[in-house]
Each structure stands twice: as structure tokens, then as C-alpha cells.
KEKE-3310 file (N, C-alpha, C; in steps of 0.2 Angstrom, whole numbers, plus 5000, padded with zeros to 4 digits):
npx = (4795:4798:4786:4786:4796:4792:4781:4789:4794:4782:4777:4787:4786:4773:4776:4785:4776:4766:4775:4778:4767:4763:4773:4771:4759:4762:4772:4762:4758:4757:4761:4771:4779:4783:4790:4802:4807:4811:4821:4830:4832:4839:4850:4857:4860:4867:4877:4894:4910:4921:4933:4941:4948:4955:4971:4982:4986:4990:4979:4969:4955:4947:4937:4932:4936:4936:4940:4935:4926:4910:4903:4895:4897:4908:4914:4921:4937:4944:4952:4953:4962:4966:4973:4981:4970:4960:4952:4959:4957:4960:4957:4940:4931:4916:4902:4909:4907:4895:4899:4907:4898:4889:4895:4895:4904:4909:4907:4913:4927:4936:4952:4957:4955:4963:4969:4975:4975:4964:4955:4938:4935:4940:4938:4923:4915:4917:4910:4901:4908:4911:4899:4892:4902:4901:4887:4887:4894:4907:4919:4923:4930:4933:4948:4957:4969:4980:4987:4993:4979:4970:4963:4954:4946:4940:4934:4924:4916:4912:4905:4894:4888:4883:4870:4863:4870:4865:4851:4851:4855:4846:4835:4839:4845:4858:4866:4866:4871:4882:4886:4899:4907:4904:4910:4924:4942:4955:4970:4986:4997:5013:5023:5038:5054:5069:5080:5073:5063:5051:5035:5030:5014:5008:5011:5011:5006:5012:5011:5015:5012:5017:5018:5021:5027:5021:5021:5009:5006:4996:4993:4997:5004:5002:5000:5006:5004:5011:5010:5016:5016:5017:5028:5025:5020:5011:5008:5001:4997:4991:4985:4996:5011:5025:5039:5055:5053:5042:5044:5055:5048:5041:5048:5052:5040:5026:5014:5008:4997:4992:4987:4980:4979:4974:4981:4980:4967:4961:4966:4958:4945:4947:4949:4937:4929:4933:4928:4914:4910:4913:4919:4923:4925:4935:4945:4947:4950:4962:4970:4971:4981:4993:4996:4994:4997:5002:4995:5006:5017:5014:5016:5031:5036:5032:5041:5054:5053:5052:5041:5029:5016:5007:4993:4980:4972:4960:4955:4956:4950:4937:4936:4921:4919:4927:4933:4936:4945:4955:4960:4963:4974:4984:5000:5005:5009:5020:5030:5027:5026:5017:5009:5001:4986:4969:4960:4943:4928:4927:4937:4949:4964:4975:4988:4996:5004:5022:5024:5026:5015:5003:4986:4972:4955:4937:4926:4913:4909)
npy = (5109:5100:5093:5088:5079:5070:5065:5059:5048:5042:5037:5030:5020:5014:5008:4998:4991:4987:4979:4969:4963:4958:4948:4939:4935:4928:4919:4910:4904:4889:4886:4895:4891:4879:4881:4889:4879:4870:4878:4878:4865:4862:4869:4864:4852:4854:4862:4859:4855:4854:4861:4859:4846:4848:4845:4855:4860:4857:4854:4856:4853:4857:4847:4844:4853:4850:4843:4830:4837:4845:4856:4869:4871:4866:4851:4834:4827:4829:4830:4834:4830:4835:4829:4822:4820:4815:4813:4812:4807:4812:4804:4802:4810:4810:4817:4824:4819:4825:4840:4839:4833:4844:4853:4849:4840:4828:4812:4801:4800:4796:4792:4786:4782:4788:4784:4790:4786:4777:4783:4788:4800:4801:4792:4789:4793:4784:4774:4781:4789:4778:4773:4784:4787:4776:4775:4785:4783:4777:4766:4749:4743:4753:4758:4758:4765:4764:4762:4746:4737:4742:4734:4728:4738:4742:4729:4730:4740:4736:4726:4732:4739:4730:4725:4737:4739:4729:4731:4742:4738:4728:4736:4746:4738:4728:4732:4746:4747:4738:4724:4720:4731:4738:4736:4741:4739:4735:4742:4739:4749:4746:4751:4762:4755:4753:4763:4770:4784:4786:4778:4772:4776:4778:4780:4788:4794:4807:4809:4808:4799:4798:4789:4793:4790:4797:4803:4799:4792:4783:4777:4767:4760:4778:4788:4802:4811:4814:4824:4825:4834:4840:4848:4854:4853:4846:4843:4833:4832:4822:4816:4822:4823:4835:4830:4824:4816:4821:4834:4832:4825:4836:4845:4860:4859:4866:4869:4864:4856:4854:4847:4856:4860:4870:4870:4879:4883:4870:4867:4877:4871:4859:4864:4870:4859:4851:4859:4860:4847:4837:4824:4815:4822:4830:4820:4816:4829:4830:4820:4822:4831:4828:4821:4828:4843:4859:4875:4886:4876:4870:4881:4883:4870:4873:4882:4876:4867:4874:4877:4885:4889:4887:4879:4877:4863:4851:4856:4859:4865:4867:4883:4894:4907:4921:4929:4919:4911:4921:4919:4905:4905:4911:4919:4913:4923:4927:4918:4915:4926:4929:4919:4910:4901:4898:4884:4885:4874:4870:4877:4880:4876:4881:4876:4882:4874:4876:4888:4898:4902:4903:4899:4904:4901:4900:4888:4888:4899)
npz = (4681:4691:4688:4676:4677:4686:4677:4667:4674:4679:4667:4662:4673:4670:4657:4661:4670:4660:4652:4661:4663:4650:4649:4660:4655:4643:4648:4654:4643:4634:4622:4621:4631:4628:4617:4622:4629:4620:4613:4625:4626:4612:4614:4623:4618:4606:4611:4612:4619:4609:4607:4617:4615:4604:4597:4600:4611:4628:4640:4656:4666:4680:4689:4701:4716:4729:4746:4758:4765:4767:4753:4746:4731:4726:4720:4724:4723:4707:4691:4674:4660:4644:4630:4616:4608:4616:4633:4649:4666:4681:4696:4703:4712:4722:4715:4704:4691:4687:4685:4674:4665:4664:4657:4644:4637:4624:4628:4625:4619:4630:4637:4649:4666:4680:4696:4710:4724:4736:4744:4749:4743:4731:4723:4722:4712:4702:4696:4690:4680:4672:4669:4660:4651:4644:4640:4633:4621:4622:4615:4620:4635:4649:4654:4670:4678:4692:4710:4716:4721:4715:4707:4715:4719:4706:4703:4713:4709:4696:4699:4708:4698:4689:4687:4684:4672:4664:4664:4656:4643:4640:4639:4629:4619:4613:4602:4604:4617:4621:4630:4633:4633:4644:4656:4667:4667:4676:4678:4685:4692:4695:4710:4706:4703:4713:4707:4699:4696:4692:4686:4670:4663:4652:4634:4620:4604:4606:4618:4636:4650:4667:4683:4699:4716:4732:4747:4757:4770:4781:4769:4757:4741:4736:4723:4713:4697:4681:4666:4649:4635:4619:4622:4633:4650:4664:4682:4694:4711:4719:4735:4747:4757:4759:4749:4743:4732:4725:4722:4713:4703:4699:4693:4683:4677:4669:4675:4691:4699:4716:4731:4745:4762:4775:4789:4800:4800:4802:4814:4822:4819:4826:4839:4843:4841:4852:4862:4862:4863:4854:4850:4840:4829:4833:4835:4822:4816:4821:4818:4803:4800:4799:4787:4775:4765:4767:4763:4762:4762:4750:4741:4744:4738:4725:4721:4724:4714:4702:4695:4682:4686:4701:4706:4718:4725:4731:4742:4760:4774:4762:4756:4760:4756:4749:4759:4769:4761:4759:4773:4772:4763:4770:4772:4760:4750:4755:4752:4739:4727:4716:4703:4707:4712:4719:4717:4708:4705:4687:4683:4669:4663:4651:4640:4626:4613:4608:4613:4630:4637:4650:4651:4658:4663:4667:4665:4670:4673)
capx = (4800:4797:4780:4789:4801:4787:4778:4793:4794:4776:4777:4792:4783:4769:4779:4787:4769:4764:4780:4777:4759:4764:4779:4767:4754:4766:4775:4758:4756:4759:4765:4778:4782:4786:4796:4807:4809:4815:4827:4834:4836:4843:4856:4861:4862:4872:4884:4898:4916:4924:4939:4945:4951:4961:4977:4985:4987:4988:4974:4967:4950:4945:4931:4932:4942:4935:4941:4929:4921:4905:4904:4889:4898:4913:4913:4927:4944:4945:4956:4953:4967:4965:4979:4981:4963:4957:4953:4961:4953:4964:4952:4935:4927:4909:4899:4914:4904:4891:4903:4910:4892:4886:4899:4892:4909:4907:4910:4915:4934:4939:4957:4957:4954:4970:4967:4980:4974:4957:4951:4932:4933:4945:4935:4916:4911:4921:4905:4896:4912:4912:4892:4892:4906:4898:4880:4890:4897:4914:4921:4928:4931:4937:4954:4956:4975:4981:4992:4991:4973:4965:4959:4949:4941:4937:4930:4918:4912:4909:4899:4889:4885:4882:4863:4861:4871:4860:4844:4851:4857:4840:4831:4840:4848:4865:4869:4868:4873:4885:4887:4906:4909:4900:4915:4930:4947:4959:4978:4989:5004:5019:5028:5043:5059:5073:5085:5068:5060:5043:5033:5027:5008:5006:5016:5009:5003:5016:5008:5018:5010:5020:5016:5027:5026:5020:5020:5002:5005:4998:4991:5003:5007:4999:5003:5004:5004:5014:5008:5020:5013:5019:5033:5022:5019:5007:5009:4995:5001:4987:4986:5003:5015:5031:5044:5059:5050:5036:5048:5058:5043:5037:5054:5052:5033:5023:5008:5007:4991:4994:4983:4982:4976:4975:4981:4980:4961:4960:4967:4953:4941:4949:4949:4930:4925:4933:4925:4907:4910:4911:4925:4924:4928:4941:4950:4949:4955:4969:4974:4973:4986:5000:4997:4993:5002:4998:4996:5013:5021:5014:5021:5038:5037:5031:5047:5059:5053:5053:5034:5027:5010:5003:4985:4979:4965:4958:4956:4953:4942:4936:4934:4915:4918:4932:4937:4939:4950:4961:4962:4966:4981:4988:5006:5008:5013:5026:5033:5027:5022:5011:5009:4998:4979:4965:4955:4936:4928:4927:4944:4953:4971:4978:4995:4997:5010:5025:5023:5027:5010:4998:4980:4967:4949:4933:4920:4906:4908)
capy = (5105:5093:5089:5085:5073:5064:5063:5054:5042:5039:5034:5024:5014:5011:5004:4993:4987:4983:4973:4963:4959:4954:4944:4935:4931:4924:4912:4905:4902:4883:4886:4898:4887:4873:4885:4890:4872:4867:4881:4877:4857:4862:4872:4859:4845:4856:4865:4853:4857:4851:4863:4855:4840:4850:4844:4862:4863:4853:4856:4853:4856:4855:4845:4844:4855:4850:4838:4826:4841:4847:4862:4868:4873:4861:4843:4830:4828:4827:4834:4831:4831:4835:4827:4817:4819:4811:4816:4808:4808:4809:4804:4803:4811:4811:4823:4825:4818:4831:4845:4837:4833:4851:4857:4846:4837:4822:4807:4795:4799:4795:4789:4782:4785:4786:4785:4793:4781:4774:4786:4788:4806:4800:4786:4789:4794:4781:4771:4786:4789:4773:4772:4789:4786:4769:4776:4791:4779:4774:4760:4745:4744:4759:4757:4761:4764:4765:4758:4740:4737:4745:4728:4727:4744:4740:4724:4732:4745:4733:4721:4736:4742:4726:4725:4742:4738:4723:4734:4746:4733:4726:4741:4750:4735:4727:4737:4753:4746:4732:4723:4719:4738:4741:4735:4743:4735:4738:4742:4740:4752:4744:4757:4762:4752:4758:4768:4773:4789:4786:4773:4774:4774:4779:4784:4788:4801:4813:4811:4803:4800:4794:4790:4794:4789:4801:4802:4800:4787:4776:4776:4765:4767:4783:4792:4808:4810:4819:4824:4829:4834:4846:4852:4857:4848:4847:4838:4832:4828:4818:4819:4820:4827:4837:4825:4825:4813:4826:4840:4830:4825:4842:4850:4863:4858:4873:4869:4860:4855:4852:4847:4861:4859:4875:4867:4883:4882:4863:4867:4880:4867:4855:4867:4871:4852:4850:4865:4858:4839:4833:4821:4812:4827:4832:4816:4816:4835:4830:4816:4823:4837:4823:4818:4833:4849:4867:4881:4888:4871:4869:4887:4881:4866:4875:4887:4873:4864:4879:4878:4891:4891:4883:4878:4873:4859:4846:4860:4857:4864:4871:4890:4895:4913:4925:4930:4912:4910:4924:4915:4898:4905:4917:4917:4911:4928:4929:4913:4915:4932:4929:4914:4904:4902:4892:4882:4883:4869:4873:4881:4877:4879:4878:4877:4880:4872:4881:4894:4898:4906:4898:4903:4901:4904:4895:4886:4888:4907)
capz = (4680:4694:4686:4670:4678:4688:4672:4664:4679:4679:4660:4663:4677:4666:4652:4665:4671:4654:4650:4666:4662:4645:4651:4663:4652:4639:4652:4654:4637:4634:4616:4622:4636:4624:4612:4626:4632:4613:4613:4628:4624:4608:4615:4627:4613:4601:4613:4613:4620:4605:4606:4621:4613:4598:4598:4598:4618:4634:4644:4662:4669:4688:4690:4709:4720:4737:4750:4759:4770:4762:4751:4741:4724:4725:4721:4728:4719:4699:4686:4668:4657:4637:4626:4611:4605:4621:4639:4655:4672:4687:4703:4701:4718:4722:4712:4699:4684:4687:4683:4668:4661:4664:4651:4637:4634:4622:4633:4621:4618:4636:4637:4654:4673:4683:4702:4714:4729:4736:4748:4745:4740:4725:4719:4722:4705:4696:4692:4685:4673:4667:4665:4656:4645:4640:4637:4628:4615:4623:4613:4624:4642:4652:4658:4675:4681:4699:4713:4719:4725:4709:4704:4720:4718:4700:4703:4716:4705:4691:4702:4710:4693:4684:4686:4680:4664:4661:4663:4650:4638:4638:4636:4622:4614:4613:4597:4606:4624:4621:4638:4634:4634:4651:4661:4667:4667:4680:4676:4692:4690:4700:4712:4702:4705:4718:4704:4694:4700:4691:4682:4664:4662:4644:4630:4612:4600:4608:4625:4640:4657:4671:4690:4704:4722:4736:4754:4761:4775:4780:4762:4753:4739:4734:4717:4708:4690:4677:4658:4644:4629:4614:4624:4639:4655:4670:4687:4699:4716:4723:4742:4748:4761:4754:4749:4737:4725:4722:4719:4706:4698:4696:4691:4677:4675:4667:4680:4697:4704:4722:4736:4751:4769:4780:4796:4805:4801:4804:4822:4825:4819:4832:4847:4844:4842:4859:4866:4860:4865:4847:4850:4835:4824:4837:4833:4815:4814:4824:4813:4796:4800:4798:4780:4770:4763:4769:4757:4762:4760:4742:4738:4743:4733:4718:4721:4723:4708:4697:4691:4682:4690:4706:4707:4724:4724:4736:4747:4766:4772:4757:4758:4757:4754:4749:4766:4771:4756:4762:4779:4770:4760:4774:4772:4754:4746:4758:4749:4731:4726:4712:4698:4711:4713:4723:4711:4708:4700:4681:4681:4664:4662:4644:4639:4620:4611:4605:4618:4636:4640:4653:4650:4664:4663:4671:4659:4673:4675)
cpx = (4801:4790:4782:4792:4796:4783:4782:4794:4788:4775:4781:4789:4778:4771:4782:4782:4767:4768:4779:4771:4760:4768:4775:4762:4757:4769:4769:4756:4760:4763:4771:4782:4786:4792:4803:4810:4814:4821:4832:4837:4840:4849:4861:4863:4867:4879:4888:4905:4922:4932:4944:4949:4955:4967:4983:4987:4986:4984:4971:4961:4949:4939:4928:4938:4941:4939:4934:4925:4916:4906:4898:4891:4903:4912:4920:4932:4943:4948:4955:4958:4966:4972:4978:4974:4958:4957:4955:4958:4957:4959:4945:4930:4920:4906:4903:4911:4899:4894:4905:4904:4888:4889:4898:4898:4907:4911:4914:4924:4938:4945:4958:4956:4961:4968:4974:4981:4967:4954:4944:4931:4938:4942:4927:4912:4915:4915:4901:4901:4911:4904:4890:4896:4903:4892:4882:4893:4904:4916:4925:4928:4934:4942:4955:4964:4975:4986:4990:4985:4968:4961:4953:4944:4936:4932:4924:4914:4909:4904:4893:4886:4883:4874:4861:4863:4867:4854:4845:4852:4850:4835:4833:4843:4856:4869:4871:4872:4876:4888:4895:4910:4908:4905:4921:4935:4954:4967:4982:4996:5008:5022:5035:5049:5064:5078:5080:5064:5052:5041:5029:5020:5005:5010:5012:5006:5006:5014:5012:5015:5014:5018:5022:5023:5025:5020:5014:5001:5000:4994:4996:5001:5001:5003:5002:5005:5007:5012:5012:5017:5014:5023:5030:5021:5015:5008:5004:4997:4998:4987:4993:5006:5020:5035:5049:5057:5045:5039:5051:5054:5040:5041:5052:5044:5030:5017:5009:5000:4992:4988:4985:4977:4978:4976:4980:4971:4958:4961:4961:4947:4941:4947:4941:4926:4927:4929:4917:4906:4909:4918:4928:4928:4934:4947:4952:4953:4961:4973:4976:4979:4992:5001:4995:4998:4998:4999:5004:5018:5021:5016:5029:5039:5037:5039:5053:5060:5052:5047:5032:5020:5008:4996:4984:4973:4965:4959:4953:4955:4941:4933:4927:4914:4926:4936:4940:4945:4956:4965:4966:4972:4985:4995:5009:5011:5019:5031:5034:5023:5016:5012:5006:4990:4975:4961:4948:4935:4925:4932:4947:4959:4974:4985:4997:5003:5015:5026:5025:5021:5005:4992:4975:4960:4944:4926:4914:4904:4903)
cpy = (5098:5090:5085:5078:5068:5061:5057:5047:5038:5034:5029:5017:5011:5006:4997:4987:4983:4978:4968:4959:4955:4948:4939:4931:4927:4918:4909:4902:4895:4883:4890:4894:4881:4876:4887:4884:4870:4871:4879:4869:4858:4865:4866:4853:4847:4859:4859:4857:4854:4854:4861:4849:4842:4849:4850:4864:4858:4858:4853:4857:4853:4853:4845:4846:4853:4843:4835:4831:4844:4855:4863:4869:4869:4855:4841:4830:4825:4832:4830:4834:4830:4835:4821:4815:4815:4816:4810:4811:4805:4811:4806:4805:4811:4818:4825:4825:4824:4837:4844:4836:4840:4854:4855:4843:4830:4817:4802:4795:4799:4790:4783:4786:4783:4789:4786:4788:4780:4776:4788:4795:4807:4795:4786:4790:4790:4776:4775:4788:4783:4772:4778:4789:4780:4772:4782:4789:4777:4767:4755:4747:4750:4756:4762:4760:4767:4761:4751:4740:4740:4740:4727:4732:4743:4735:4726:4736:4741:4728:4725:4738:4737:4724:4730:4742:4734:4726:4738:4743:4730:4730:4745:4746:4734:4731:4744:4752:4740:4730:4723:4725:4741:4741:4739:4738:4738:4737:4744:4743:4751:4750:4756:4758:4756:4762:4772:4777:4789:4779:4775:4771:4774:4783:4782:4794:4807:4814:4806:4805:4795:4795:4790:4793:4795:4799:4803:4794:4788:4774:4775:4760:4771:4786:4799:4807:4816:4819:4829:4828:4840:4850:4856:4852:4851:4842:4838:4829:4823:4821:4817:4825:4830:4831:4827:4822:4817:4831:4838:4829:4831:4847:4853:4862:4865:4873:4863:4861:4852:4853:4854:4860:4865:4872:4872:4884:4876:4864:4871:4876:4861:4857:4867:4864:4851:4853:4862:4851:4836:4829:4817:4817:4829:4827:4816:4822:4834:4826:4818:4828:4833:4821:4823:4839:4855:4871:4884:4883:4870:4875:4885:4875:4868:4879:4882:4868:4868:4879:4884:4894:4885:4883:4874:4870:4854:4850:4858:4862:4869:4878:4891:4901:4915:4927:4924:4910:4913:4921:4909:4900:4910:4915:4915:4917:4929:4924:4914:4921:4932:4921:4908:4906:4896:4892:4883:4877:4873:4877:4877:4881:4876:4881:4876:4878:4878:4889:4893:4900:4900:4903:4900:4905:4898:4894:4887:4895:4909)
cpz = (4684:4692:4680:4671:4682:4683:4668:4668:4679:4672:4660:4667:4673:4661:4655:4666:4666:4651:4654:4664:4656:4646:4655:4660:4647:4642:4653:4649:4636:4627:4617:4627:4632:4619:4617:4628:4626:4613:4617:4627:4618:4609:4618:4622:4607:4603:4615:4615:4617:4606:4612:4620:4606:4600:4596:4606:4623:4638:4651:4665:4676:4688:4698:4712:4727:4739:4753:4763:4765:4760:4746:4733:4722:4725:4723:4721:4712:4696:4680:4664:4650:4634:4621:4609:4610:4628:4644:4661:4677:4693:4700:4708:4716:4719:4707:4692:4682:4683:4676:4664:4660:4657:4645:4633:4631:4625:4630:4621:4625:4635:4642:4660:4676:4691:4705:4720:4730:4742:4745:4741:4733:4721:4718:4717:4700:4693:4688:4679:4669:4664:4660:4650:4641:4636:4632:4622:4615:4619:4617:4630:4643:4656:4663:4678:4689:4703:4715:4723:4719:4707:4709:4720:4711:4700:4707:4712:4700:4694:4705:4704:4688:4683:4682:4673:4661:4660:4656:4644:4635:4636:4630:4617:4614:4607:4599:4613:4624:4628:4638:4635:4640:4656:4661:4668:4671:4677:4683:4688:4697:4703:4708:4707:4709:4712:4699:4698:4699:4687:4676:4664:4656:4640:4622:4609:4604:4616:4630:4647:4661:4679:4693:4711:4726:4743:4757:4766:4781:4774:4758:4748:4737:4727:4715:4701:4686:4669:4655:4638:4624:4618:4631:4644:4662:4675:4692:4705:4719:4730:4744:4754:4757:4755:4743:4731:4721:4719:4714:4701:4694:4694:4684:4674:4674:4674:4685:4701:4710:4728:4742:4757:4774:4787:4801:4806:4804:4812:4825:4824:4826:4839:4847:4845:4849:4863:4867:4861:4858:4846:4844:4829:4827:4834:4826:4813:4816:4819:4807:4795:4798:4791:4774:4769:4764:4763:4756:4759:4752:4738:4738:4739:4726:4717:4720:4717:4702:4692:4689:4686:4695:4707:4713:4723:4730:4742:4755:4771:4766:4758:4755:4755:4753:4755:4768:4766:4757:4768:4776:4767:4763:4774:4766:4750:4749:4755:4742:4730:4723:4709:4703:4712:4717:4717:4713:4704:4693:4679:4675:4664:4656:4644:4631:4618:4608:4608:4625:4640:4644:4653:4656:4664:4667:4666:4663:4675:4669)
residu = (MET:HIS:SER:PHE:VAL:ARG:GLY:LYS:TRP:ALA:ALA:LEU:LEU:GLY:LEU:VAL:ALA:ILE:ALA:LEU:THR:VAL:GLY:LEU:LEU:ALA:VAL:ARG:SER:GLU:THR:LEU:GLN:ASP:ALA:ILE:ALA:GLU:ARG:ILE:ILE:GLU:ARG:ARG:LEU:THR:GLU:ARG:GLN:HIS:ALA:LEU:LEU:GLU:PRO:ASN:ALA:LEU:ARG:ALA:LEU:VAL:CYS:GLY:SER:SER:SER:PRO:MET:PRO:HIS:PRO:THR:ARG:GLU:LYS:SER:CYS:ILE:VAL:VAL:PHE:ALA:ALA:ASN:ARG:PHE:TRP:VAL:VAL:ASP:THR:GLY:PRO:GLY:SER:TRP:ASN:THR:LEU:GLY:LEU:LEU:GLY:LEU:ASP:PRO:ALA:PRO:ILE:GLY:ALA:VAL:LEU:LEU:THR:HIS:PHE:HIS:SER:ASP:HIS:ILE:GLY:ASP:LEU:GLY:GLU:PHE:ASN:LEU:ASN:THR:TRP:THR:GLY:GLY:ARG:SER:GLY:SER:LEU:ASP:VAL:PHE:GLY:PRO:PRO:GLY:VAL:ASP:ARG:VAL:VAL:ALA:GLY:PHE:ASN:GLU:ALA:TYR:ALA:LEU:ASP:ALA:SER:TYR:ARG:THR:ALA:HIS:HIS:GLY:ALA:GLU:LEU:MET:PRO:THR:GLU:SER:SER:GLN:MET:ARG:ALA:ARG:VAL:VAL:LEU:PRO:PRO:SER:ASP:GLY:ASP:PRO:ASP:ALA:LEU:VAL:PHE:GLU:GLY:GLU:GLY:LEU:THR:ILE:THR:ALA:PHE:PRO:VAL:ASN:HIS:ASP:PRO:VAL:ARG:PRO:ALA:TYR:GLY:TYR:ARG:PHE:ASP:TYR:LEU:GLY:ARG:SER:MET:VAL:ILE:SER:GLY:ASP:ALA:ARG:PRO:SER:PRO:THR:LEU:VAL:ALA:ALA:ALA:LYS:GLY:ALA:ASP:VAL:LEU:PHE:HIS:GLU:ALA:GLN:ALA:ASN:HIS:VAL:VAL:ARG:GLN:ILE:ASN:ALA:VAL:ALA:ARG:GLU:VAL:ASN:ARG:PRO:ARG:ILE:ALA:LYS:ILE:THR:GLU:ASP:ILE:GLN:SER:TYR:HIS:THR:THR:PRO:THR:GLU:ALA:ALA:GLU:ILE:ALA:ASN:GLU:ALA:GLY:VAL:GLY:LEU:LEU:VAL:MET:VAL:HIS:LEU:THR:PRO:PRO:PRO:PRO:ALA:LYS:LEU:VAL:GLU:ARG:ILE:PHE:THR:ARG:GLY:VAL:THR:ASP:ILE:ARG:GLU:ASP:ASP:TRP:LEU:VAL:ALA:ASP:ASP:GLY:LEU:LEU:VAL:THR:LEU:PRO:LYS:ASP:SER:SER:GLU:ILE:GLU:VAL:THR:ASN:LEU:LEU:ASP)
# end
């Protein structure tokens, strides 16, 4: 019996060895290499996320869930909303275009970029979004909405990319790469007036986008954005402290994407920085505690506003592992038992029309 079992294992190992040998020889074949490369290229060029643009739901994709602190898999702040046959980009943090590009989305039907404020982790990829949607077939200039000061930001990026754009037009021709479409156009959103809680950014094709002021002092003004489409709604807080204005803007929303900073962890970083004589880190981690929202505060806001799902984004510090994520969200379940989650890059939230359902998937899994 034992010899029979040993014989079976020997035969199996022999087959494995033969398969590995054949595989190694095949991989060294240039013909096979070219065939594999062609299949990969074909798949990359034909796999498109067309369904995201279908006008049967309001959707949001997290392209960047991190704060300025580094993380191996999370890019900086960016949420893309799909509505009215276009996509609308809220903040363009460094690395966020790469997330969107990896998903194979057609870049041409971009509606606009909406900036919440002008910290670098919210604007760093603005030039890349403009460049890639232009080379991808966008018609006309890219509109960039934001608080007063957006004109300076847009002018700076336009100038920084001006030579790049001229090279591409010269290389590929003006018919494919028209110079007049290479520029961004600033759209200043003025703060709402005293009796007006929000400012209208866009209205058309059943979609309404409004901006509302948030407390991110000393950054003034800073905005959050609300999207209403097909009877469903999403709110994006931007960077903010808890405030009645934010709660009012999020009232009854299906989903609230809210920033979250675990100050109990930030205080640990601060204490260690002092111990190891890193005064600059100690100073910064002391200061940032005053103008962000903790996970438990975000849960309280979601409860007060009566939102269906709370999604925590702009994570500070971004959790590097599930254990740290548990530490990050400590106390949240005492306030909001369920209907909340911590975002990863690639997270997609779908709100089908004529429904109360909230569908959550991840396109990068």
C-alpha cells in the first residue's frame, strides 16, 4: 500500500517536472512571448468601463483614499462621480490619475474637475487629468471649478504644461491634438451668500451639483460637494471639521464620503517624534489635529444627517494593515453599528435609480 502511494506521488511529481520544463521552454520562445504580449495589449485596449457611464445609476469611484502621508497602495485624494453620461472628478491628488487609467475608463467624456481646496494632496495630479483627457479625445477645454483662487491654480498648471502640450501637438498634429483644447478653464465658485446654504455648480440632464462651505481653517474658503441624480444623492466632505453646514448639506444623502483622521494615532506619532528628536514631525502632527474630523466624529455626523452609508476617505494616517485599520476606527461601532466602511482605492459605490439599494464593490480586486 505504501509503495503504491509513493508511486502515485512520484508519477505526479514527474508530471509537474515535465510541465515546468515545457513551460520554461515555451516562455523562452519569442513567438510565444509575442503572442502573450499581443493578448495582453488586446485586453488592455478593448476592456472599457462603459457600464460606469450608463444613466441608470449614480456612481462614485475612489481613486485616492489617502492623506499626504505615504502609503504603498493608496493614492491621494480623489473621488470620481459618474452621472449624466459623464464623469466628474472631485480633487486630483498625486497618483490618482494612475488609478483611473488602470481601470480602462474612456477619458473623453469628463464633465469637469471640482476642487475642494488647494492643499497639494488635492491638486497634485490636475495637470495629468487635463493631459490624459485631452490626449484621450476630450473636446474643448477642461473646466475646473473651485473656491476663489482656483484661477491661480489653473493658470499655474496651464503654464507648467504649456511646453509639453506644444510638443505633443507638433508631434501628433493639430487635428488629433488641437492646441485650443489643451488648456484648462478656471470656474470660480463664489461662497454662498448669507441666507443661501450652498452654491450651484452645475445643473442639467437631471444632475445637480452644489458646493457648500466647510470648516478647514485656516484654509478659506474650502468646499464640499453634493451630487443629486435620478433621485439618489452623494456628498463629499472635502477636508473639514464637524460643522452644522456640513450636516445640513448631507441631510438625507444616500452616501457620505467623509474625511477621517485618527487623532489618537496621530498623537502616538507626535509622542514618538518628540522622543526621537524629530521636531518638525512633532510640530506638524500637533497642528493637524485641529482641522480634521476623527472617525468617531464622522460617524456622529452621518447619524445626525441621516445618511445611508458612511465611507471614510482621506485617511490620516492611512492604515497599512487590517490591524491598524481596527485601531484607526476604534469607537466607531459604539456610535454607528453598521452602514460604514473605510475606503480602499478602487472602491465603487453604485446607487441604482428607482431604488434604495447601495451597492459596494472594488474594481481593483
